[in-house]
MARDRENSE-448157 format. One record per atom (N, C-alpha, C, CB): residue number from 1; atom name; x, y, z. Coordinates in steps of 0.001 Angstrom, whole numbers, plus 500000, padded with zeros to 6 digits. Glycine has a CB too. Example, Ala and Ser with C-alpha at 12.3 -4.5 7.8 and 13.67 -1.06 7.14 Angstrom:
# MARDRENSE-448157
NODE    k   a    east   north      up
NODE    1   N  513190  494310  507800
NODE    1  CA  512300  495500  507800
NODE    1   C  513200  496700  507800
NODE    1  CB  511308  495527  509046
NODE    2   N  512850  497750  507080
NODE    2  CA  513670  498940  507140
NODE    2   C  512900  500030  507870
NODE    2  CB  514084  499402  505725
***
This chain:
# MARDRENSE-448157
NODE    k   a    east   north      up
NODE    1   N  743450  656798  440457
NODE    1  CA  742597  657590  440386
NODE    1   C  742777  658826  439680
NODE    1  CB  742290  657731  441425
NODE    2   N  741939  659388  438901
NODE    2  CA  741869  661171  438454
NODE    2   C  741925  662014  439188
NODE    2  CB  740816  661712  437894
NODE    3   N  741954  663008  439166
NODE    3  CA  741649  664315  440234
NODE    3   C  740795  664619  439984
NODE    3  CB  742317  665469  440379
NODE    4   N  740096  665201  441443
NODE    4  CA  738697  665237  441478
NODE    4   C  737604  663850  441760
NODE    4  CB  738460  665799  440193
NODE    5   N  738329  662870  441389
NODE    5  CA  737290  661553  441270
NODE    5   C  736882  661401  443397
NODE    5  CB  738565  659570  440273
NODE    6   N  735533  661037  443219
NODE    6  CA  735076  660887  444695
NODE    6   C  734980  659825  445009
NODE    6  CB  733982  661375  445091
NODE    7   N  735674  658364  444223
NODE    7  CA  735318  657055  444765
NODE    7   C  736226  656394  445880
NODE    7  CB  735267  656152  443641
NODE    8   N  736589  657237  446251
NODE    8  CA  737521  656914  447902
NODE    8   C  736783  657164  448751
NODE    8  CB  738850  657766  448384
NODE    9   N  735961  658259  448998
NODE    9  CA  735195  658829  449905
NODE    9   C  733791  657837  449764
NODE    9  CB  735043  660494  449587
NODE   10   N  734117  658043  451609
NODE   10  CA  732896  656871  452805
NODE   10   C  731574  657901  452283
NODE   10  CB  733278  656941  455402
NODE   11   N  730159  657404  452424
NODE   11  CA  728909  657472  451824
NODE   11   C  729143  658961  452984
NODE   11  CB  727507  655942  451950
NODE   12   N  729561  658616  454460
NODE   12  CA  729700  659807  455262
NODE   12   C  730096  661249  454754
NODE   12  CB  730591  659478  456152
NODE   13   N  731335  660490  454464
NODE   13  CA  731986  662355  453555
NODE   13   C  731413  662715  452866
NODE   13  CB  733224  662655  452651
NODE   14   N  731094  661850  451740
NODE   14  CA  729622  662420  450418
NODE   14   C  728629  663030  451475
NODE   14  CB  728502  660742  449290
NODE   15   N  727986  663134  452098
NODE   15  CA  726826  663307  452901
NODE   15   C  727408  665183  453772
NODE   15  CB  726642  661530  454212
NODE   16   N  728337  664881  454591
NODE   16  CA  728914  665713  454671
NODE   16   C  729299  666945  453939
NODE   16  CB  729446  665255  454886
NODE   17   N  730232  666533  452544
NODE   17  CA  730323  667642  451503
NODE   17   C  729062  668348  451193
NODE   17  CB  730829  667110  450227
NODE   18   N  728325  667241  451174
NODE   18  CA  726912  668056  450528
NODE   18   C  726137  669080  451589
NODE   18  CB  725639  666801  450061
NODE   19   N  726227  668984  452671
NODE   19  CA  725400  669671  453613
NODE   19   C  726650  670899  453682
NODE   19  CB  724900  668678  455204
NODE   20   N  727676  670726  453808
NODE   20  CA  728558  672097  453736
NODE   20   C  728536  672481  452622
NODE   20  CB  729945  672095  454082
NODE   21   N  728825  672202  451835
NODE   21  CA  727650  672890  450078
NODE   21   C  726829  673494  450070
NODE   21  CB  726811  672118  449168
NODE   22   N  726016  672810  450240
NODE   22  CA  724868  673720  450225
NODE   22   C  724476  674889  451213
NODE   22  CB  723893  672939  450257
NODE   23   N  725167  674584  452550
NODE   23  CA  725217  675968  453694
NODE   23   C  725767  676938  452886
NODE   23  CB  726247  675841  455195
NODE   24   N  726939  676458  451881
NODE   24  CA  727550  677700  451137
NODE   24   C  726757  678300  450437
NODE   24  CB  728573  677489  450306
NODE   25   N  725806  677476  449705
NODE   25  CA  724984  678377  448621
NODE   25   C  723947  679115  449307
NODE   25  CB  724251  677505  447443
NODE   26   N  723404  678773  450305
NODE   26  CA  722358  679164  451219
NODE   26   C  722775  681133  451592
NODE   26  CB  722500  677871  452832
NODE   27   N  724403  680888  451389
NODE   27  CA  724720  682279  452199
NODE   27   C  725377  683232  450874
NODE   27  CB  726069  681998  453731
NODE   28   N  725063  682269  449810
NODE   28  CA  725836  683083  448504
NODE   28   C  726583  682840  447213
NODE   28  CB  726669  683665  448924
NODE   29   N  727312  681921  447949
NODE   29  CA  728739  681472  447342
NODE   29   C  727923  680468  446201
NODE   29  CB  730049  680523  448663
NODE   30   N  728709  680595  444564
NODE   30  CA  728416  680104  443782
NODE   30   C  728582  678522  444106
NODE   30  CB  728974  680700  442844
NODE   31   N  727784  677273  442933
NODE   31  CA  728005  676334  442984
NODE   31   C  729230  675565  443323
NODE   31  CB  727631  676223  442257
NODE   32   N  730116  676129  442370
NODE   32  CA  731397  675063  441987
NODE   32   C  732125  675891  443341
NODE   32  CB  732388  675183  439966
NODE   33   N  731941  677039  443829
NODE   33  CA  733334  677256  444764
NODE   33   C  732532  676931  446010
NODE   33  CB  734224  679003  444783
NODE   34   N  731148  676811  446384
NODE   34  CA  730733  676382  447757
NODE   34   C  731192  674568  447530
NODE   34  CB  728740  676807  448107
NODE   35   N  731285  673785  446186
NODE   35  CA  731670  672088  446256
NODE   35   C  733095  672535  446400
NODE   35  CB  731279  670857  444710
NODE   36   N  734085  673467  446165
NODE   36  CA  735487  673407  446264
NODE   36   C  735404  673200  447980
NODE   36  CB  736377  674891  445565
NODE   37   N  734777  674042  448329
NODE   37  CA  735238  674452  449627
NODE   37   C  734843  673338  450723
NODE   37  CB  734609  675879  449975
NODE   38   N  733738  672552  450196
NODE   38  CA  733231  671695  450771
NODE   38   C  734066  670407  450985
NODE   38  CB  732167  671561  450184
NODE   39   N  734675  670130  449885
NODE   39  CA  735508  669048  449358
NODE   39   C  737070  669605  450445
NODE   39  CB  735651  669139  447215
NODE   40   N  737080  670825  450622
NODE   40  CA  738467  671108  451474
NODE   40   C  738045  670911  452329
NODE   40  CB  739244  672276  451585
NODE   41   N  736783  671218  453328
NODE   41  CA  736859  670944  454431
NODE   41   C  736594  669499  455142
NODE   41  CB  736232  671771  454779
NODE   42   N  736233  668891  454191
NODE   42  CA  736339  667634  454450
NODE   42   C  737231  666429  454613
NODE   42  CB  735853  667446  453929
NODE   43   N  738399  666949  453319
NODE   43  CA  739664  666349  453320
NODE   43   C  740683  667087  454370
NODE   43  CB  740199  666383  451853
NODE   44   N  740309  668308  454836
NODE   44  CA  741655  668471  456212
NODE   44   C  740624  668188  457526
NODE   44  CB  742625  670572  456406
NODE   45   N  739475  667620  457462
NODE   45  CA  739040  666847  458832
NODE   45   C  739490  665813  458462
NODE   45  CB  737558  666701  459346
NODE   46   N  739147  664937  457683
NODE   46  CA  739424  663391  457137
NODE   46   C  740302  662980  456873
NODE   46  CB  739000  662972  456246
NODE   47   N  741445  663772  456325
NODE   47  CA  742727  663306  455654
NODE   47   C  742386  662605  454093
NODE   47  CB  743491  662121  456733
NODE   48   N  741377  663322  453539
NODE   48  CA  741210  662311  452218
NODE   48   C  740033  661233  452173
NODE   48  CB  742553  661419  452080
NODE   49   N  739991  660530  451645
NODE   49  CA  738946  659177  451039
NODE   49   C  739388  658228  452265
NODE   49  CB  739416  658331  449107
NODE   50   N  738531  657523  452611
NODE   50  CA  738640  656476  453831
NODE   50   C  738326  655466  453246
NODE   50  CB  737797  656614  455097
NODE   51   N  737766  654851  451992
NODE   51  CA  737657  653856  451603
NODE   51   C  738825  652546  451920
NODE   51  CB  737444  654244  450449
NODE   52   N  738916  651313  451983
NODE   52  CA  739735  650579  452093
NODE   52   C  740982  650794  451163
NODE   52  CB  739142  649521  452022
NODE   53   N  742129  650688  451852
NODE   53  CA  743725  651067  450936
NODE   53   C  744027  652443  450973
NODE   53  CB  743725  650732  449182
NODE   54   N  742870  653028  451469
NODE   54  CA  744123  654588  451838
NODE   54   C  743502  654893  453649
NODE   54  CB  743589  656766  450282
NODE   55   N  743410  654143  454376
NODE   55  CA  743759  654725  455860
NODE   55   C  742465  654237  456505
NODE   55  CB  744017  656569  456014
NODE   56   N  741592  654190  455694
NODE   56  CA  740429  653631  456512
NODE   56   C  740655  652993  457890
NODE   56  CB  739790  652617  455724
NODE   57   N  739586  653668  458963
NODE   57  CA  739775  653844  460479
NODE   57   C  740748  654406  460779
NODE   57  CB  739821  652813  461217
NODE   58   N  741314  655212  460298
NODE   58  CA  741966  656283  461135
NODE   58   C  740838  657368  461659
NODE   58  CB  743148  657053  460212
NODE   59   N  741063  658131  462864
NODE   59  CA  740069  659019  463412
NODE   59   C  739770  660303  462677
NODE   59  CB  740456  659349  464711
NODE   60   N  738610  661272  462660
NODE   60  CA  738784  661918  462165
NODE   60   C  739393  663129  462774
NODE   60  CB  737976  661867  461661
NODE   61   N  740164  664283  462785
NODE   61  CA  740829  664987  463223
NODE   61   C  740282  666671  463847
NODE   61  CB  741675  664859  462257
NODE   62   N  738883  666668  462383
NODE   62  CA  737948  668015  462845
NODE   62   C  739025  668964  463603
NODE   62  CB  736495  667564  464059
NODE   63   N  739742  669215  462556
NODE   63  CA  740269  670508  462069
NODE   63   C  740060  671566  461832
NODE   63  CB  740559  670539  461438
NODE   64   N  739112  671477  460688
NODE   64  CA  738519  672413  460705
NODE   64   C  737307  673441  461527
NODE   64  CB  738398  672116  459965
NODE   65   N  737336  672415  462090
NODE   65  CA  736445  673301  463324
NODE   65   C  737206  674194  464628
NODE   65  CB  735498  672098  464176
NODE   66   N  738570  673553  464822
NODE   66  CA  738771  674350  465382
NODE   66   C  739556  675452  465214
NODE   66  CB  738899  673931  466025
NODE   67   N  739120  676682  466258
NODE   67  CA  740343  677919  466494
NODE   67   C  740772  678104  467616
NODE   67  CB  740023  679261  466199
NODE   68   N  742249  678089  467649
NODE   68  CA  743066  679069  468549
NODE   68   C  742379  679850  469270
NODE   68  CB  743900  679907  467906
NODE   69   N  742744  679937  470855
NODE   69  CA  741800  680608  471862
NODE   69   C  742064  681924  471636
NODE   69  CB  741981  680246  473385
NODE   70   N  743285  682179  470866
NODE   70  CA  743429  683981  470569
NODE   70   C  742577  684437  469362
NODE   70  CB  745159  684509  470119
NODE   71   N  742375  683534  468706
NODE   71  CA  741391  683844  467639
NODE   71   C  739973  684338  468112
NODE   71  CB  741207  682600  466803
NODE   72   N  739493  682988  469249
NODE   72  CA  738055  683303  469411
NODE   72   C  738109  684441  470266
NODE   72  CB  737158  682144  470004
NODE   73   N  738804  684773  471300
NODE   73  CA  738533  686170  472312
NODE   73   C  739307  687405  471312
NODE   73  CB  739504  685998  474253
NODE   74   N  739670  686975  470135
NODE   74  CA  739688  688552  469207
NODE   74   C  738163  688636  468454
NODE   74  CB  741169  688571  467685
NODE   75   N  737615  687427  468285
NODE   75  CA  736503  687676  467730
NODE   75   C  735402  688177  468940
NODE   75  CB  736129  686407  466925
NODE   76   N  735707  687482  469938
NODE   76  CA  734559  688104  470825
NODE   76   C  734650  689368  471496
NODE   76  CB  734269  687278  471844
NODE   77   N  735710  690253  471511
NODE   77  CA  736257  691421  471764
NODE   77   C  735729  692448  470492
NODE   77  CB  737870  691203  471908
NODE   78   N  735983  692018  468896
NODE   78  CA  735263  692437  468350
NODE   78   C  734101  692385  468140
NODE   78  CB  735551  692420  467847
NODE   79   N  733039  691749  468281
NODE   79  CA  732284  691021  468580
NODE   79   C  731102  692477  469337
NODE   79  CB  733071  689693  469484
NODE   80   N  732157  692280  470943
NODE   80  CA  731858  693022  471871
NODE   80   C  731742  694709  471705
NODE   80  CB  732736  692623  472732
NODE   81   N  732957  694732  470784
NODE   81  CA  732825  696636  470106
NODE   81   C  731947  696963  469849
NODE   81  CB  733380  697213  468910
NODE   82   N  731505  696116  468318
NODE   82  CA  730644  696615  467431
NODE   82   C  729352  696804  468170
NODE   82  CB  730541  695759  466247
NODE   83   N  728918  695748  469052
NODE   83  CA  727705  696005  470267
NODE   83   C  727933  697359  470989
NODE   83  CB  727741  694748  471557
NODE   84   N  728829  697661  471145
NODE   84  CA  728713  698740  472382
NODE   84   C  728465  699809  471523
NODE   84  CB  730091  699012  473464
NODE   85   N  729061  699766  470061
NODE   85  CA  729199  701417  469659
NODE   85   C  728081  701094  468639
NODE   85  CB  730939  702185  468933
NODE   86   N  727188  700481  468715
NODE   86  CA  725544  700607  467787
NODE   86   C  724659  701150  469065
NODE   86  CB  724701  698682  467025
NODE   87   N  724814  700364  470066
NODE   87  CA  724339  700706  471461
NODE   87   C  724366  702065  471140
NODE   87  CB  725224  700233  472807
NODE   88   N  725742  702457  471254
NODE   88  CA  725393  704164  471572
NODE   88   C  724871  705086  470125
NODE   88  CB  727087  705027  472203
NODE   89   N  725312  704530  468914
NODE   89  CA  724902  705465  468281
NODE   89   C  723657  705410  467663
NODE   89  CB  725698  705714  467563
***
């Protein structure tokens, strides 16, 4: 299978990548970059194409959805500081 070939991906994976790419484009990312990021996210979640012969039936990990508790805490603290600073200013 040539590099970049999407035949091994399920319809669900293709829909997910399209949705993610659209979201990136709405935020101002170029089409090519948005598509690359979208497929990277799909690959991280599901480990690549899932059609028969490539591990179909393995559950998705959704690893791209997860953030460590420390990261969430740091983001919450940063947001709080920003809101506090803007309220004073």
